[in-house]
N, C-alpha and C positions, 0 to 999 in steps of 0.2 A: 469395498474395493474401488468403487466408482471414483471416490473423491480423495484418494490418498495424497495426491499432490495438492489438490484444491485446499486441503485444510491447513497446510503449513505455508504455502507460498504467499497467501494473501497478507500475512501479518504486517503486520507491522509494518508497517511503514511503508508495514507492509507494503510499497511501491518500490520496485527494484529493477534496475537495469544498469548497463554501462552508460556513463554520461556522454553519450555521443550525439553529435548533431546530424548524423545520418538518419534520415527518416524514410528510406526506401525499403522495398522489399516486403511490405506488409500485405497480408491477405485478409480481406473482410470475412469473419466467421459467423457474426451474428449481428443483426440490427433490429432491436425490439424494445418497445417501451421508451424510446429516446436514448437508448444506449447502443453504442456501436463497439464491437470487440474485434480486434485485429490480432493476428499471430505472425510470427516469422522465425526463421531458422536463426540461431545464435552461434557466432564464430566459435569453433572448437568445443562444441557442446552437443549433447544428444537431446537437450531439453529446450523446448521452444520458449521464446520470449513473447509476452503479450502486451498489448496497449488498449486501454478502455477509454472511451470518450463519451461525455454527456454534457449537456447545459442545464443548469439549475438557476432558479431565482434565488439569490443570496447576496451576501457581501463577502469581500475577501477575508475580513476578520472573523466572520462566522465560520467559514470553511476551515481556516487555520485553527481556530479554537477547537472545532471538532476533531481535526486531525491530531492535534497535540493534547487532547483530553484522554491520555492513555488509560486511565483507571475505567474509563467507560467503553473501551474497546469491546468487551465481551457482548455489548448490546448490538453491534453491528458488524464485527468481523467474524466471519464464519468459523465455528468451532474454535473459539478463543476463550478458554475458561479463566484466564487471568492475564492482566497486564498492569504494569505500574511504572512510575517514574523512577529512575535510579539517580540521575544527577541533572540539575539545571545549570549550565554554563552561563547562559544569557537568556534573554527573551527569545532569541532566535536560535539557540543551539543547546543540545543536551543528549542524554542517554535514557533509554527506556528498555524495560524487560517485558517479553511477551511469551506466552506458551500456546501451543496449538495441539489440540486433542486429535489423535488418530483412532480409527476404529480398531477393535481387538482383531489380531493379536499384536498389532504394531505399537511401539512405544511412541508417546507424544514428543513433539519437537519443542524446543525453547530457543529463543534468540535474544541477543543484546544488540540494540540498534543505536547507532550514533546518527543523529539527524541535525541538519542546519537549513536555515531558511535565508533566501535572497529574493530581492525585488528588482526587476527590470523597469526602470522608470520610462523607457520608451513606449511601453504598453501597460505598465502597472502590473504585469503579471507576476506572480509569486511561485517560486519553485521551492519545494521541500525535499532535499536530498536525503537518502537514507542508505546506510551502509551497516551490514552486520558486522560487529566486532565481538566475536565470541569469546576472546580471551580477556575481555574486560573484567570478568569475574569467573571464579572456578565453575566448572560444570556441576550440575545438580543431579543427585541420584534420581532415576526414574524418568529422565528426559534425555533425548538425543539433541545435542547442540548443533544448530545450524551456523556454518562459518561463512559460506560463499553465497552472499545474497546482497543485492544492491539495486537502487533505482530511485524513483522520484514520483512526487505528486506536482502537478502544475495547474495553477488557477489563473485564468486569463479573462479580464472583464470584456464583455462583448456589447455593452450598452444596454440601457433600460433595465438595469438591475440583473442582467443575465451574466453568469460566470461559466465559461467552459472549463470543465474539470478533466484532466488527463492523468491516468494512473498507469504507469508502465512498470513492467517487472521482469526480471530473469532471476532464477535461483537454481543453484546446484544442490540437490538433495544429499543430505548426509545419511546414507543408509541404502538398503536394497529396494529401491523403488524403480520399476521398469520404465524406460523412457516412453514406450508406446502407451503405458497406462497414464503417465503424467501428462503427455500431449493430448490425450483423448479427453481430459477433463479440464484443461487449462482455460477453456472459454467460460465454464461455469463459475470459476473463481471471481474474477472481476465483475461479471454480471450480477451475481447475488450480492456482492458487496455494494454495488452502486444502487441496487434497488433498496437496500436498507438505508444507505446514506441519504437518499432522497427524502425519507421520512425523518430521519434523525436530525437533519439540519433545520427543520422546522420548530424545533424544541425552543421554548423561550430562553433557555440557558445559553443558546448559541446565537439566536436571532439578535438578542440585545447587546452582544459583545462589540466593543470598539477597541481595537489594538492600537496604541499610540505610535507604534514603530511601523505601521502599515499605511500607506497612502492609498485611499480608495479612489 
């Protein structure tokens, strides 16, 4: 019961929020192991939005390669039994499918995510926006489709090989998940993801990646 919201809101692209420049109203909920987790109320919603922030030794290419390696999501996205690419439109845009397991007796969730990447040359930061597009394919038996889910990852170089990672999310659950329960677990979701991400980014398959469309 503790992690009903945790197990589906992290997916994919899991980074989801409205694409707003407003960065006010955040409350620091946890600051541990170099990871800071913030939450705030979301307009016209009972479910809180979260923002996770940490700094890692990496390159932009490595972080983007990890984020877009959808088949490997089960290794670091919490309770993600399956994920795979659906369509690659360009090196910076595409669609992927992801599932999230929930504890019995609740049905697991699945999502179809449209993602696209932009780079701001003023600071070389890279933003990967993610929007759930549940109607891209028909629903699958045994899964509850998530339709209202959007957000982003942002990677900003800070010098000396350090990259600030921001993961921001808001989701409206499709199903009977109480807001009090969702909001009580929302801090654990990004924290556990970032802990796994720290180890995953050190793997040779990501460390050695150089993406031609990204300026380091």
